[in-house]
MDTraj code that builds the backbone (N, CA, C; nanometers):
import mdtraj as md
import numpy as np

residues = "MET SER ILE TYR ASP PHE SER MET LYS THR ILE ASP GLY GLU SER ARG THR LEU ALA ASP TYR ARG GLY ARG VAL LEU LEU ILE VAL ASN VAL ALA SER LYS CYS GLY LEU THR PRO GLN TYR ASP GLY LEU GLU LYS LEU HIS GLU ALA TYR SER THR ARG GLY LEU ALA VAL LEU GLY PHE PRO ALA ASN GLU PHE GLY ALA GLN GLU PRO GLY SER ASN ALA GLU ILE LYS THR PHE CYS THR THR ARG PHE GLY VAL LYS PHE ASP MET PHE ALA LYS VAL LYS VAL LYS GLY PRO GLY ILE ASP PRO LEU PHE ASP TYR LEU THR SER LYS GLU THR ASN PRO PRO PHE ALA GLY GLU ILE GLN TRP ASN PHE THR LYS PHE LEU VAL GLY LYS SER GLY GLU VAL LEU ALA ARG PHE GLU PRO GLN VAL ASP PRO THR GLY PRO GLU VAL ARG ARG SER ILE GLU SER ALA LEU GLY GLY SER".split()
xyz = np.array([
    [0.0844, -0.1188, 0.0000],
    [0.0000, 0.0000, 0.0000],
    [0.0882, 0.1242, 0.0000],
    [0.0449, 0.2253, -0.0739],
    [0.1174, 0.3521, -0.0761],
    [0.0168, 0.4665, -0.0704],
    [0.0689, 0.5850, -0.0590],
    [-0.0137, 0.7054, -0.0540],
    [-0.1019, 0.7162, -0.1780],
    [-0.0533, 0.6583, -0.2888],
    [-0.1257, 0.6686, -0.4156],
    [-0.2461, 0.5748, -0.4256],
    [-0.2656, 0.4898, -0.3260],
    [-0.3788, 0.3975, -0.3263],
    [-0.5057, 0.4597, -0.2686],
    [-0.4969, 0.5822, -0.2194],
    [-0.6117, 0.6451, -0.1544],
    [-0.6884, 0.7330, -0.2514],
    [-0.8210, 0.7272, -0.2402],
    [-0.9095, 0.8190, -0.3117],
    [-0.9805, 0.9019, -0.2064],
    [-0.9921, 1.0295, -0.2327],
    [-1.0515, 1.1236, -0.1377],
    [-1.1575, 1.2059, -0.2093],
    [-1.2472, 1.2634, -0.1315],
    [-1.3463, 1.3565, -0.1865],
    [-1.2892, 1.4979, -0.1788],
    [-1.3003, 1.5711, -0.2882],
    [-1.2588, 1.7111, -0.2854],
    [-1.3608, 1.7906, -0.2057],
    [-1.3284, 1.9133, -0.1768],
    [-1.4203, 1.9983, -0.1016],
    [-1.5503, 2.0220, -0.1795],
    [-1.5450, 2.0000, -0.3118],
    [-1.6643, 2.0128, -0.3963],
    [-1.7384, 1.8803, -0.4131],
    [-1.6912, 1.7737, -0.3456],
    [-1.7606, 1.6459, -0.3482],
    [-1.7213, 1.5515, -0.4602],
    [-1.6211, 1.5882, -0.5368],
    [-1.5743, 1.5009, -0.6445],
    [-1.4706, 1.4043, -0.5900],
    [-1.4658, 1.2847, -0.6471],
    [-1.3666, 1.1854, -0.6057],
    [-1.2345, 1.2154, -0.6763],
    [-1.1259, 1.2094, -0.6016],
    [-0.9928, 1.2287, -0.6598],
    [-0.8984, 1.1269, -0.5985],
    [-0.8256, 1.0576, -0.6837],
    [-0.7269, 0.9635, -0.6352],
    [-0.5948, 1.0360, -0.6123],
    [-0.5270, 1.0011, -0.5062],
    [-0.3970, 1.0641, -0.4810],
    [-0.2934, 1.0208, -0.5842],
    [-0.3239, 0.9161, -0.6618],
    [-0.2354, 0.8774, -0.7722],
    [-0.2244, 0.9907, -0.8750],
    [-0.3224, 1.0799, -0.8776],
    [-0.3152, 1.1962, -0.9672],
    [-0.1950, 1.2848, -0.9346],
    [-0.1429, 1.2714, -0.8135],
    [-0.0302, 1.3551, -0.7690],
    [0.1045, 1.2832, -0.7814],
    [0.1045, 1.1638, -0.8386],
    [0.2299, 1.0865, -0.8524],
    [0.3353, 1.1728, -0.9212],
    [0.4565, 1.1696, -0.8677],
    [0.5657, 1.2479, -0.9239],
    [0.5743, 1.3903, -0.8695],
    [0.4815, 1.4273, -0.7839],
    [0.4840, 1.5595, -0.7216],
    [0.5194, 1.5453, -0.5743],
    [0.5665, 1.6507, -0.5145],
    [0.5894, 1.6566, -0.3705],
    [0.4591, 1.7063, -0.3086],
    [0.4143, 1.6400, -0.2011],
    [0.2881, 1.6765, -0.1374],
    [0.3120, 1.7298, 0.0032],
    [0.2370, 1.8302, 0.0406],
    [0.2313, 1.8753, 0.1788],
    [0.0864, 1.8567, 0.2217],
    [0.0621, 1.7507, 0.3005],
    [-0.0718, 1.7138, 0.3453],
    [-0.0923, 1.7732, 0.4841],
    [-0.1996, 1.8533, 0.4997],
    [-0.2206, 1.9284, 0.6228],
    [-0.3652, 1.9145, 0.6685],
    [-0.3853, 1.8832, 0.7982],
    [-0.5206, 1.8904, 0.8537],
    [-0.5436, 2.0342, 0.8998],
    [-0.6492, 2.0943, 0.8481],
    [-0.6732, 2.2371, 0.8672],
    [-0.8029, 2.2624, 0.9434],
    [-0.8167, 2.3843, 0.9943],
    [-0.9385, 2.4244, 1.0647],
    [-0.9557, 2.5756, 1.0535],
    [-1.0804, 2.6192, 1.0469],
    [-1.1123, 2.7604, 1.0234],
    [-1.1242, 2.8457, 1.1491],
    [-1.1402, 2.7838, 1.2652],
    [-1.1634, 2.8609, 1.3877],
    [-1.0599, 2.8257, 1.4945],
    [-0.9352, 2.8240, 1.4531],
    [-0.8236, 2.7818, 1.5381],
    [-0.7251, 2.8980, 1.5493],
    [-0.6517, 2.9020, 1.6582],
    [-0.5470, 3.0031, 1.6715],
    [-0.4409, 2.9917, 1.5629],
    [-0.4308, 2.8744, 1.5017],
    [-0.3322, 2.8520, 1.3954],
    [-0.3908, 2.8740, 1.2555],
    [-0.5174, 2.9114, 1.2466],
    [-0.5822, 2.9306, 1.1169],
    [-0.5052, 3.0257, 1.0251],
    [-0.4353, 3.1286, 1.0769],
    [-0.3561, 3.2128, 0.9861],
    [-0.2503, 3.1359, 0.9070],
    [-0.2228, 3.0113, 0.9446],
    [-0.1292, 2.9308, 0.8653],
    [-0.1820, 2.9049, 0.7242],
    [-0.3122, 2.9226, 0.7025],
    [-0.3647, 2.9136, 0.5659],
    [-0.2868, 3.0078, 0.4743],
    [-0.2551, 3.1258, 0.5247],
    [-0.1794, 3.2232, 0.4461],
    [-0.0432, 3.1677, 0.4071],
    [0.0272, 3.1078, 0.5028],
    [0.1577, 3.0489, 0.4736],
    [0.1491, 2.9320, 0.3778],
    [0.0460, 2.8496, 0.3941],
    [0.0283, 2.7365, 0.3021],
    [0.0030, 2.7862, 0.1605],
    [-0.0760, 2.8929, 0.1477],
    [-0.1006, 2.9497, 0.0148],
    [0.0283, 3.0087, -0.0429],
    [0.1105, 3.0693, 0.0415],
    [0.2393, 3.1224, -0.0065],
    [0.3280, 3.0096, -0.0583],
    [0.3293, 2.8958, 0.0106],
    [0.4056, 2.7802, -0.0380],
    [0.3509, 2.7335, -0.1726],
    [0.2194, 2.7287, -0.1832],
    [0.1565, 2.6891, -0.3098],
    [0.2010, 2.7825, -0.4226],
    [0.1943, 2.9119, -0.3962],
    [0.2327, 3.0094, -0.4989],
    [0.3803, 2.9993, -0.5352],
    [0.4650, 2.9750, -0.4364],
    [0.6095, 2.9720, -0.4597],
    [0.6573, 2.8440, -0.5269],
    [0.5925, 2.7310, -0.4977],
    [0.6485, 2.6031, -0.5397],
    [0.5597, 2.5175, -0.6295],
    [0.4361, 2.5560, -0.6542],
    [0.3483, 2.4675, -0.7320],
    [0.4014, 2.4445, -0.8735],
    [0.4611, 2.5465, -0.9341],
    [0.5133, 2.5289, -1.0700],
    [0.6365, 2.4384, -1.0719],
    [0.6977, 2.4184, -0.9557],
    [0.8150, 2.3291, -0.9457],
    [0.7760, 2.1886, -0.9021],
    [0.6471, 2.1673, -0.8706],
    [0.6044, 2.0319, -0.8403],
    [0.5478, 2.0084, -0.7020],
    [0.5259, 2.1133, -0.6221],
    [0.4650, 2.0957, -0.4903],
    [0.3124, 2.1053, -0.5021],
    [0.2444, 2.0149, -0.4338],
    [0.0989, 2.0243, -0.4206],
    [0.0667, 2.0299, -0.2721],
    [0.0048, 2.1395, -0.2290],
    [-0.0437, 2.1526, -0.0917],
    [-0.1861, 2.0977, -0.0913],
    [-0.2136, 2.0043, 0.0015],
    [-0.3450, 1.9414, 0.0108],
    [-0.4020, 1.9680, 0.1497],
    [-0.5122, 2.0411, 0.1572],
    [-0.5751, 2.0744, 0.2839],
    [-0.6922, 1.9825, 0.3135],
    [-0.6938, 1.9287, 0.4353],
    [-0.7997, 1.8382, 0.4805],
    [-0.8627, 1.8936, 0.6079],
    [-0.9778, 1.9588, 0.5978],
    [-1.0446, 2.0100, 0.7176],
    [-1.0797, 1.8961, 0.8134],
    [-1.0635, 1.9228, 0.9426],
    [-1.0952, 1.8235, 1.0459],
    [-1.1507, 1.8965, 1.1678],
    [-1.2404, 1.8311, 1.2388],
    [-1.3094, 1.8947, 1.3508],
    [-1.2814, 1.8256, 1.4838],
    [-1.1718, 1.7514, 1.4941],
    [-1.1437, 1.6759, 1.6164],
    [-1.0866, 1.7590, 1.7305],
    [-1.0388, 1.8760, 1.7039],
    [-0.9662, 1.9526, 1.8054],
    [-1.0444, 2.0778, 1.8434],
    [-1.1116, 2.0721, 1.9562],
    [-1.1863, 2.1864, 2.0047],
    [-1.3023, 2.2279, 1.9159],
    [-1.3503, 2.1354, 1.8325],
    [-1.4613, 2.1653, 1.7396],
    [-1.4337, 2.2942, 1.6617],
    [-1.3098, 2.3070, 1.6113],
    [-1.2670, 2.4304, 1.5449],
    [-1.2892, 2.4298, 1.3940],
    [-1.3583, 2.3251, 1.3456],
    [-1.3970, 2.3215, 1.2046],
    [-1.5411, 2.2717, 1.1952],
    [-1.6367, 2.3529, 1.2475],
    [-1.7755, 2.3063, 1.2544],
    [-1.8534, 2.3198, 1.1239],
    [-1.8039, 2.3948, 1.0282],
    [-1.8814, 2.4272, 0.9088],
    [-1.8934, 2.3127, 0.8098],
    [-1.9801, 2.3342, 0.7121],
    [-1.9957, 2.2401, 0.6012],
    [-1.8787, 2.2596, 0.5047],
    [-1.8632, 2.1672, 0.4115],
    [-1.7576, 2.1817, 0.3120],
    [-1.7736, 2.3114, 0.2333],
    [-1.8969, 2.3459, 0.1982],
    [-1.9211, 2.4708, 0.1236],
    [-1.8810, 2.5925, 0.2064],
    [-1.9140, 2.5923, 0.3354],
    [-1.8764, 2.7044, 0.4228],
    [-1.7247, 2.7132, 0.4381],
    [-1.6599, 2.5994, 0.4507],
    [-1.5135, 2.5963, 0.4643],
    [-1.4488, 2.6514, 0.3374],
    [-1.4975, 2.6090, 0.2222],
    [-1.4414, 2.6564, 0.0951],
    [-1.4561, 2.8081, 0.0836],
    [-1.5742, 2.8594, 0.1156],
    [-1.5971, 3.0040, 0.1089],
    [-1.5030, 3.0779, 0.2027],
    [-1.4897, 3.0285, 0.3249],
    [-1.4007, 3.0910, 0.4223],
    [-1.2571, 3.0950, 0.3705],
    [-1.2074, 2.9826, 0.3230],
    [-1.0677, 2.9737, 0.2789],
    [-1.0377, 3.0629, 0.1591],
    [-1.1303, 3.0666, 0.0658],
    [-1.1044, 3.1459, -0.0542],
    [-1.1224, 3.2950, -0.0301],
    [-1.2233, 3.3332, 0.0493],
    [-1.2455, 3.4763, 0.0699],
    [-1.1511, 3.5344, 0.1740],
    [-1.1193, 3.4599, 0.2775],
    [-1.0360, 3.5135, 0.3857],
    [-0.8863, 3.5021, 0.3559],
    [-0.8457, 3.3919, 0.2906],
    [-0.7032, 3.3685, 0.2696],
    [-0.6651, 3.3513, 0.1228],
    [-0.7601, 3.3603, 0.0326],
    [-0.7298, 3.3461, -0.1102],
    [-0.6744, 3.2096, -0.1456],
    [-0.7178, 3.1065, -0.0763],
    [-0.6647, 2.9720, -0.0979],
    [-0.6954, 2.9231, -0.2391],
    [-0.5892, 2.8813, -0.3077],
    [-0.6018, 2.8219, -0.4408],
    [-0.5485, 2.6793, -0.4424],
    [-0.4813, 2.6370, -0.3337],
    [-0.4325, 2.4992, -0.3296],
    [-0.5502, 2.4044, -0.3123],
    [-0.5282, 2.2772, -0.3372],
    [-0.6360, 2.1783, -0.3363],
    [-0.6879, 2.1541, -0.1946],
    [-0.8185, 2.1691, -0.1827],
    [-0.8862, 2.1433, -0.0557],
    [-0.9763, 2.0217, -0.0729],
    [-0.9854, 1.9444, 0.0336],
    [-1.0640, 1.8220, 0.0322],
    [-1.1778, 1.8322, 0.1326],
    [-1.2699, 1.7361, 0.1234],
    [-1.3831, 1.7319, 0.2146],
    [-1.3346, 1.7054, 0.3566],
    [-1.4148, 1.7460, 0.4511],
    [-1.3849, 1.7267, 0.5925],
    [-1.3617, 1.5774, 0.6201],
    [-1.2574, 1.5481, 0.6988],
    [-1.2229, 1.4107, 0.7351],
    [-1.2018, 1.4008, 0.8852],
    [-1.1921, 1.2790, 0.9327],
    [-1.1583, 1.2527, 1.0721],
    [-1.0110, 1.2115, 1.0747],
    [-0.9282, 1.2805, 1.1527],
    [-0.7836, 1.2572, 1.1483],
    [-0.7295, 1.1815, 1.2694],
    [-0.8183, 1.1439, 1.3630],
    [-0.7744, 1.0637, 1.4774],
    [-0.8952, 0.9962, 1.5416],
    [-0.8668, 0.8925, 1.6182],
    [-0.9714, 0.8245, 1.6935],
    [-1.0557, 0.7306, 1.6099],
    [-1.1633, 0.6790, 1.6703],
    [-1.2525, 0.5877, 1.5982],
    [-1.3075, 0.6547, 1.4724],
    [-1.3067, 0.5818, 1.3624],
    [-1.3555, 0.6369, 1.2369],
    [-1.2531, 0.7207, 1.1628],
    [-1.1259, 0.7143, 1.2046],
    [-1.0202, 0.7909, 1.1371],
    [-1.0209, 0.7604, 0.9876],
    [-1.0028, 0.8615, 0.9074],
    [-0.9947, 0.8436, 0.7633],
    [-0.8752, 0.7536, 0.7306],
    [-0.8896, 0.6599, 0.6375],
    [-0.7793, 0.5688, 0.6055],
    [-0.6483, 0.6384, 0.5669],
    [-0.6548, 0.7523, 0.4992],
    [-0.5319, 0.8249, 0.4650],
    [-0.4584, 0.8677, 0.5911],
    [-0.5303, 0.9225, 0.6871],
    [-0.4648, 0.9704, 0.8091],
    [-0.4247, 0.8544, 0.8998],
    [-0.4954, 0.7434, 0.8911],
    [-0.4512, 0.6231, 0.9609],
    [-0.3166, 0.5788, 0.9034],
    [-0.3053, 0.5808, 0.7724],
    [-0.1807, 0.5450, 0.7033],
    [-0.0666, 0.6387, 0.7449],
    [-0.0934, 0.7678, 0.7480],
    [0.0103, 0.8663, 0.7801],
    [0.0564, 0.8586, 0.9256],
    [-0.0299, 0.8134, 1.0153],
    [0.0030, 0.8161, 1.1584],
    [0.0310, 0.6784, 1.2183],
    [0.0190, 0.5725, 1.1406],
    [0.0343, 0.4367, 1.1913],
    [0.1809, 0.3935, 1.1987],
    [0.2155, 0.3245, 1.3064],
    [0.3519, 0.2705, 1.3210],
    [0.3812, 0.1647, 1.2156],
    [0.2786, 0.0944, 1.1691],
    [0.2981, -0.0106, 1.0697],
    [0.3282, 0.0467, 0.9311],
    [0.2653, 0.1551, 0.8956],
    [0.2795, 0.2087, 0.7599],
    [0.3716, 0.3299, 0.7505],
    [0.3975, 0.3958, 0.8608],
    [0.4811, 0.5162, 0.8580],
    [0.5631, 0.5264, 0.9867],
    [0.6487, 0.4260, 1.0122],
    [0.7203, 0.4224, 1.1411],
    [0.7985, 0.5484, 1.1775],
    [0.8706, 0.6128, 1.0842],
    [0.9510, 0.7279, 1.1274],
    [0.8684, 0.8480, 1.1749],
    [0.7443, 0.8580, 1.1270],
    [0.6650, 0.9773, 1.1570],
    [0.5285, 0.9420, 1.2163],
    [0.5192, 0.8245, 1.2762],
    [0.3932, 0.7765, 1.3324],
    [0.3567, 0.8540, 1.4580],
    [0.2337, 0.8388, 1.4971],
    [0.1837, 0.8998, 1.6194],
    [0.0580, 0.9783, 1.5915],
    [-0.0325, 0.9745, 1.6871],
    [-0.1592, 1.0433, 1.6736],
    [-0.1382, 1.1930, 1.6494],
    [-0.2190, 1.2479, 1.5629],
    [-0.2173, 1.3925, 1.5394],
    [-0.2679, 1.4602, 1.6662],
    [-0.1940, 1.5613, 1.7114],
    [-0.2252, 1.6282, 1.8376],
    [-0.3115, 1.7533, 1.8222],
    [-0.3089, 1.8157, 1.7029],
    [-0.3839, 1.9401, 1.6853],
    [-0.3948, 1.9726, 1.5376],
    [-0.4696, 2.0776, 1.5069],
    [-0.4844, 2.1259, 1.3704],
    [-0.3497, 2.1720, 1.3145],
    [-0.3371, 2.1625, 1.1842],
    [-0.2209, 2.2103, 1.1092],
    [-0.0950, 2.1254, 1.1304],
    [-0.1143, 1.9936, 1.1502],
    [-0.0020, 1.9000, 1.1416],
    [0.0246, 1.8808, 0.9931],
    [0.1534, 1.8823, 0.9559],
    [0.1912, 1.8803, 0.8151],
    [0.2775, 1.7575, 0.7859],
    [0.2421, 1.6826, 0.6804],
    [0.3193, 1.5677, 0.6354],
    [0.3755, 1.5999, 0.4975],
    [0.5074, 1.5896, 0.4826],
    [0.5721, 1.6118, 0.3538],
    [0.5964, 1.4760, 0.2889],
    [0.5426, 1.4603, 0.1687],
    [0.5515, 1.3343, 0.0954],
    [0.6338, 1.3575, -0.0308],
    [0.7327, 1.2711, -0.0536],
    [0.8210, 1.2839, -0.1687],
    [0.7573, 1.2408, -0.2992],
    [0.8287, 1.2630, -0.4087],
    [0.7791, 1.2344, -0.5432],
    [0.7453, 1.0876, -0.5647],
    [0.8059, 0.9994, -0.4865],
    [0.7794, 0.8560, -0.4996],
    [0.6744, 0.8063, -0.4006],
    [0.6155, 0.8976, -0.3238],
    [0.5087, 0.8605, -0.2323],
    [0.5516, 0.8309, -0.0904],
    [0.6798, 0.8460, -0.0593],
    [0.7285, 0.8188, 0.0758],
    [0.7153, 0.9429, 0.1632],
    [0.6782, 0.9215, 0.2901],
    [0.6695, 1.0337, 0.3831],
    [0.8116, 1.0732, 0.4222],
    [0.8453, 1.1993, 0.3983],
    [0.9812, 1.2493, 0.4223],
    [0.9940, 1.3234, 0.5547],
    [0.8858, 1.3841, 0.6004],
    [0.8930, 1.4662, 0.7216],
    [0.7527, 1.4878, 0.7771],
    [0.7504, 1.5186, 0.9052],
    [0.6262, 1.5577, 0.9736],
    [0.6584, 1.6823, 1.0534],
    [0.5742, 1.7828, 1.0380],
    [0.5913, 1.9083, 1.1100],
    [0.4698, 1.9278, 1.1988],
    [0.4949, 1.9507, 1.3243],
    [0.3869, 1.9664, 1.4203],
    [0.3167, 2.1011, 1.3989],
    [0.1972, 2.1166, 1.4567],
    [0.1142, 2.2336, 1.4279],
    [0.1821, 2.3692, 1.4450],
    [0.2651, 2.3848, 1.5474],
    [0.3244, 2.5159, 1.5743],
    [0.4302, 2.5555, 1.4718],
    [0.4769, 2.4614, 1.3909],
    [0.5803, 2.4920, 1.2916],
    [0.5170, 2.5736, 1.1790],
    [0.5711, 2.6932, 1.1581],
    [0.5244, 2.7841, 1.0534],
    [0.5487, 2.7191, 0.9172],
    [0.4452, 2.7083, 0.8322],
    [0.4663, 2.6446, 0.7025],
    [0.5682, 2.7169, 0.6140],
    [0.5902, 2.8458, 0.6380],
    [0.6895, 2.9182, 0.5573],
    [0.8242, 2.9295, 0.6277],
    [0.8372, 2.8637, 0.7416],
    [0.9628, 2.8681, 0.8157],
    [1.0746, 2.7941, 0.7444],
    [1.1979, 2.8199, 0.7866],
    [1.3135, 2.7627, 0.7177],
    [1.3168, 2.6098, 0.7175],
    [1.2722, 2.5472, 0.8253],
    [1.2748, 2.4008, 0.8326],
    [1.1849, 2.3392, 0.7245],
    [1.0653, 2.3944, 0.7087],
    [0.9720, 2.3432, 0.6086],
    [1.0236, 2.3746, 0.4685],
    [1.0664, 2.4970, 0.4467],
    [1.1158, 2.5356, 0.3130],
    [1.2361, 2.4512, 0.2711],
    [1.3290, 2.4284, 0.3621],
    [1.4458, 2.3448, 0.3302],
    [1.4024, 2.2037, 0.2900],
    [1.3092, 2.1502, 0.3638],
    [1.2613, 2.0147, 0.3336],
    [1.1913, 2.0088, 0.1990],
    [1.1113, 2.1098, 0.1687],
    [1.0436, 2.1153, 0.0388],
    [1.1464, 2.1275, -0.0737],
    [1.2415, 2.2196, -0.0565],
    [1.3469, 2.2389, -0.1571],
    [1.4210, 2.1086, -0.1841],
    [1.4574, 2.0388, -0.0771],
    [1.5287, 1.9129, -0.0892],
    [1.4440, 1.8096, -0.1645],
    [1.3170, 1.8000, -0.1289],
    [1.2273, 1.7035, -0.1932],
    [1.2051, 1.7360, -0.3414],
    [1.2049, 1.8661, -0.3731],
    [1.1869, 1.9068, -0.5128],
    [1.3143, 1.8888, -0.5945],
    [1.4259, 1.8733, -0.5254],
    [1.5515, 1.8516, -0.5967],
    [1.6357, 1.9750, -0.6134],
    [1.6514, 2.0518, -0.5073],
    [1.7412, 2.1685, -0.5113],
    [1.6669, 2.2980, -0.5042],
    [1.7416, 2.4064, -0.5290],
    [1.6824, 2.5396, -0.5115],
    [1.6260, 2.5985, -0.6340],
])
top = md.Topology()
chain = top.add_chain()
for i, resn in enumerate(residues, 1):
    res = top.add_residue(resn, chain, resSeq=i)
    for name in ("N", "CA", "C"):
        top.add_atom(name, md.element.get_by_symbol(name[0]), res)
traj = md.Trajectory(xyz[None], top)
């Protein structure tokens, strides 16, 4: 099993297979609209603008497990992200990122069996997983890590193959 075996619903309700992203570097992030870290949407969009033409795809997955900070519908979330932060990166339908009923993608990303170096339950909104061009998880950045910070940018640059 690999990251490319998962199909997800987009925020507009269409099915999309992650195999569509094969050969690209992915930054998979669980997001929320009513969180102290919500301004990270701006940084994620900046990464999208800076690196999408070089092969980075930022994928946002709204989740409501942490303090009920993503209570809206997919349509409300999409409106919020586009009007408040100008989000143009790919957004997906709301998912469960921990606990009973966890979405299979996030189970894969956090499981010791499938992702030993970066396993562990997601602790809060805006946990970021960097996935390489071949589908391997290269890094995990905890919520407080600024998406435009040097640690994230260096990792993205390295995964894309230089500066």
